[in-house]
C-alpha positions, 0 to 999 in steps of 0.5 A: 500500500505505501512505498517502503523507504528502500523503494523511495530512495532508489531514484539516482542522480539525473542522467542525460535523458532526464535533462531532455525530458525534464526541461521543455525549453530545450525542445521548444526553442529549436522547434520554434527556430525550425518553425520560423525558418520553415514557415514564417520566413518564406511566407514573409518573403512571398508577401513582400514579393506580392506587394512589390508586384502589386505596387508595380502594376501598370496600365497594359499589363496582362494579369491573372486574378485570384478567381482565375480571370485573365484580363488586361489592366486599363486603369490603376488607382491606389487600391483598385484597378480596372481590368478588361476581361473581354472586348468592352467588359471592364471590371473593377478589382482590388489590387491585392486580388491580382495573383500573377502578372503574365505579360508587361507591355512597354508599348503603352508606356511608349505611346503615352510619352509621344 
């Protein structure tokens, strides 16, 4: 029923396995470091690249929206862009919803100069 004094005194000094299981910080710190380098850092890099792409969006670019719609940018505002998806059909979209810029056209930029 109760532990005898001989059984209570059988615990020896802490070994190396007790160090790893006794201190959760030893496991948590490397796990957080791995989590940061495998998940958080690449996501931040993708977010910066997407913001740069959206910031460089200009008239004449062929874009793909998050919904899969492909069109040509006809006007760019601060937070919105107008995209022509068919002849005479223009929609207004939030610039953050642009997932890809397929082709950048330089001819429209040259036309506006001259």
